[in-house]
C-alpha positions in Angstrom: 114.5 -17.8 14.8 110.8 -17.0 15.1 109.0 -17.6 11.8 105.7 -16.0 12.7 104.2 -13.7 10.0 104.6 -13.6 6.2 105.8 -11.0 4.4 112.7 -13.8 -10.9 114.4 -15.4 -12.8 115.1 -19.1 -13.4 116.6 -20.8 -10.4 119.7 -23.0 -10.5 121.1 -26.2 -9.1 118.0 -28.2 -9.5 115.6 -25.2 -9.5 113.3 -24.0 -12.2 111.9 -20.5 -12.6 110.2 -19.2 -15.7 111.1 -22.1 -18.0 114.1 -23.8 -19.5 116.1 -22.6 -22.4 116.2 -25.0 -25.3 119.5 -26.7 -25.7 120.4 -30.3 -26.4 116.8 -31.2 -26.3 116.0 -34.9 -26.7 119.5 -36.2 -25.8 119.2 -39.4 -23.8 121.6 -40.0 -20.9 122.4 -43.5 -19.8 119.4 -44.8 -21.8 117.0 -43.2 -19.3 117.2 -39.5 -18.8 116.1 -37.3 -21.7 117.3 -33.7 -21.6 114.5 -31.2 -22.3 116.1 -27.9 -21.9 118.8 -25.9 -20.0 117.7 -24.4 -16.7 120.8 -22.5 -15.8 124.5 -22.3 -16.3 127.3 -21.2 -14.0 131.1 -21.3 -13.9 131.2 -24.9 -12.8 128.5 -26.4 -15.1 124.9 -26.4 -16.2 121.6 -27.7 -14.9 119.0 -29.3 -17.2 115.4 -30.1 -17.0 115.0 -33.8 -18.0 112.5 -36.6 -18.1 113.1 -39.9 -16.4 111.7 -42.2 -19.1 111.6 -45.2 -16.7 109.6 -43.6 -14.0 108.0 -41.0 -16.3 108.7 -37.9 -14.2 110.6 -34.7 -14.6 114.0 -34.4 -12.9 116.9 -32.0 -12.8 120.3 -33.1 -14.3 123.6 -31.4 -13.4 126.7 -31.6 -15.6 130.1 -30.2 -15.0 131.7 -27.9 -17.6 135.3 -28.7 -18.6 137.3 -25.8 -20.2 139.0 -26.7 -23.4 142.6 -27.8 -23.0 142.4 -28.5 -19.2 145.0 -31.0 -18.1 143.6 -34.5 -17.5 144.3 -34.4 -13.8 142.3 -31.2 -13.4 139.4 -32.8 -15.4 139.5 -35.8 -13.1 139.3 -33.4 -10.1 136.3 -31.6 -11.5 134.5 -34.9 -12.1 135.4 -36.0 -8.6 133.9 -32.8 -7.2 130.6 -33.4 -8.9 130.5 -36.9 -7.6 131.4 -35.6 -4.1 128.5 -33.2 -4.4 126.1 -36.0 -5.1 127.4 -38.1 -2.2 127.2 -35.1 0.2 123.7 -34.1 -0.8 122.7 -37.7 -0.8 123.6 -38.1 2.8 121.2 -35.4 3.9 117.6 -36.5 4.3 115.6 -33.3 4.7 112.9 -31.5 2.7 115.1 -28.5 2.5 117.8 -30.3 0.5 117.0 -31.5 -3.1 116.9 -35.3 -3.2 119.6 -37.0 -5.3 118.2 -39.8 -7.4 121.2 -41.1 -9.4 124.7 -40.5 -10.7 125.3 -41.7 -14.3 128.3 -41.5 -16.6 127.9 -40.4 -20.2 130.7 -39.5 -22.6 133.2 -40.2 -19.9 131.9 -37.8 -17.3 129.4 -37.9 -14.4 125.9 -36.3 -14.4 123.9 -35.9 -11.2 120.1 -36.7 -11.4 118.2 -35.0 -8.7 114.8 -33.6 -7.6 113.5 -30.8 -9.8 112.7 -27.9 -7.5 110.5 -25.3 -9.1 111.1 -21.8 -8.0 113.5 -18.8 -8.1 116.6 -18.4 -6.0 116.6 -16.0 -3.0 119.2 -14.0 -5.0 116.7 -13.7 -7.9 114.0 -12.5 -5.5 116.3 -9.9 -3.8 117.4 -8.5 -7.2 113.9 -8.3 -8.5 112.1 -7.0 -5.5 114.6 -5.6 -3.0 115.1 -6.6 0.6 112.7 -8.8 2.5 110.6 -7.9 5.5 112.2 -9.2 8.6 109.4 -11.7 9.2 109.8 -13.2 5.7 113.6 -13.2 6.1 113.2 -15.0 9.4 111.0 -17.7 7.8 113.6 -18.3 5.0 116.4 -18.3 7.5 114.7 -20.8 9.8 114.3 -23.2 6.9 117.9 -22.8 5.8 119.0 -23.4 9.4 116.9 -26.5 9.6 118.6 -27.9 6.4 122.0 -27.0 7.8 121.3 -28.8 11.1 120.4 -31.9 9.1 123.5 -31.6 7.0 125.8 -31.1 10.0 124.1 -34.0 11.7 125.0 -36.1 8.6 128.6 -35.0 8.8 128.4 -32.5 5.9 129.6 -28.9 5.9 128.1 -26.9 3.0 130.7 -24.2 2.8 128.9 -22.1 0.3 125.7 -20.8 1.9 124.5 -17.7 0.0 121.3 -16.4 -1.6 122.1 -17.9 -5.0 122.2 -21.3 -3.4 118.8 -21.0 -1.7 115.7 -21.9 -3.7 112.2 -20.5 -2.8 110.2 -23.4 -4.1 106.7 -22.9 -5.4 105.5 -25.6 -3.0 106.5 -23.4 0.0 109.8 -25.1 0.8 113.1 -23.3 1.1 115.7 -25.6 -0.4 119.5 -25.4 0.1 121.3 -26.3 -3.1 124.8 -26.7 -4.6 126.9 -29.0 -2.3 129.8 -28.7 -4.8 132.0 -27.0 -2.2 130.9 -29.2 0.7 133.2 -31.2 3.0 132.1 -34.6 4.1 133.3 -36.0 7.4 136.0 -38.5 6.7 136.1 -37.5 3.0 139.0 -36.3 0.9 139.6 -32.5 0.5 139.6 -31.8 -3.2 141.1 -28.3 -3.0 144.6 -27.0 -3.1 146.3 -25.6 0.0 145.5 -21.9 0.2 142.6 -22.2 -2.2 139.5 -20.2 -1.1 136.4 -22.4 -1.2 133.1 -20.5 -1.2 132.1 -16.9 -1.8 134.3 -14.3 -0.1 131.4 -12.1 1.0 130.0 -15.1 3.0 133.3 -16.6 4.3 133.7 -16.7 8.1 136.8 -15.1 9.6 138.3 -18.5 10.6 138.0 -19.6 7.0 139.5 -16.4 5.8 142.5 -17.1 8.1 142.7 -20.6 6.6 141.5 -22.3 9.8 139.6 -25.5 9.9 135.9 -25.0 8.9 133.2 -26.3 11.2 129.4 -26.0 11.5 129.9 -22.4 13.0 131.3 -21.4 9.6 128.1 -22.3 7.9 126.2 -20.4 10.6 128.3 -17.3 9.9 127.3 -17.5 6.2 123.7 -17.8 7.3 124.1 -14.6 9.3 125.5 -12.8 6.2 122.6 -14.2 4.1 120.1 -12.8 6.6 121.8 -9.5 6.7 121.7 -9.3 2.9 118.1 -10.3 2.9 116.9 -7.4 5.1 119.6 -4.8 4.2 120.0 -5.5 0.5 123.8 -5.8 0.7 126.3 -7.9 2.5 128.0 -6.4 5.6 131.7 -6.7 4.7 131.8 -6.3 0.9 134.8 -4.3 -0.3 136.4 -3.6 -3.7 138.4 -6.8 -3.8 138.0 -10.3 -2.6 141.1 -9.9 -0.4 139.8 -6.7 1.2 136.4 -8.4 1.8 138.1 -11.2 3.6 140.1 -8.7 5.7 137.0 -6.8 6.6 135.3 -10.0 7.8 138.2 -10.6 10.1 138.9 -7.1 11.4 136.0 -4.7 10.8 133.0 -4.2 13.1 129.6 -5.4 11.9 127.5 -2.5 10.5 124.3 -2.2 12.4 121.5 -4.1 10.6 119.1 -1.2 10.9 116.3 -2.9 8.9 116.4 -6.2 10.7 113.8 -5.4 13.4 113.4 -8.5 15.7 115.9 -10.4 13.6 118.7 -8.2 14.7 119.9 -10.2 17.7 120.0 -13.3 15.5 122.1 -11.6 12.8 124.5 -10.1 15.4 124.8 -13.4 17.3 125.6 -15.4 14.1 128.2 -12.8 13.0 130.4 -12.8 16.1 134.0 -13.1 15.0 135.1 -16.1 17.0 133.2 -19.3 16.2 133.0 -20.3 19.8 131.1 -17.0 20.6 128.5 -17.4 17.8 124.9 -18.4 18.4 124.5 -22.1 18.1 121.7 -23.5 15.9 119.4 -24.2 18.9 119.8 -20.7 20.2 119.2 -19.2 16.8 116.1 -21.2 16.3 114.7 -20.1 19.7 115.2 -16.4 18.8 
């Protein structure tokens, strides 16, 4: 993926955009990490800007949200997922993956302490400014691809590659975040049979058909991300999640007319059968 050429809102999962919202400011976790303000909140939890009082540096702290009245076994599974996220991200040593510093327990639940990455998500950038030029999209995609290659080399499948999980850091890095849906080689699967893990618009056909995921499934998601980055929409989105999954399996890929020189990469990554898809080395060369 040739990266020559150049060409929001607060980021999430360890990212910071225009500043934190005040929240439980001043609260101290594990006698060390002082919460300064909330950076973002999603369906699974919140990310806080915090200060490591021992090393005197700012960090990001992620907590899991537990709905009121949730059965204890489901609470335990949510906690296990957060701990799995920390272990998965912690296995990957790459500048395109936020570094995990610590996992602490407070009030009977885990909190992940990680590198604070300052910058918006790719989703924020696309919503604020529209599609990217192909050269800029290629640069972002090449860095996400590099992070994925490092993750796969460490035995980690991300399983939720999408613009909302890609931070465009102010220091120039592109950082892949949110390993909460990841699968670690030799690790336990924490989802129920038939449960869809990830975002339907970015799910590979083999995963929609409940086949075993592999590195090629993450590369499909990267292809969808690149399509969305240059076209301003995902290729198979339909009115329902089920229809979207069906389109990914059965429908032809719409021509990425704005992709320019990135078109063969997108088309190669979005081949239906995983064995036919571009491999990471081929995608990088293009």
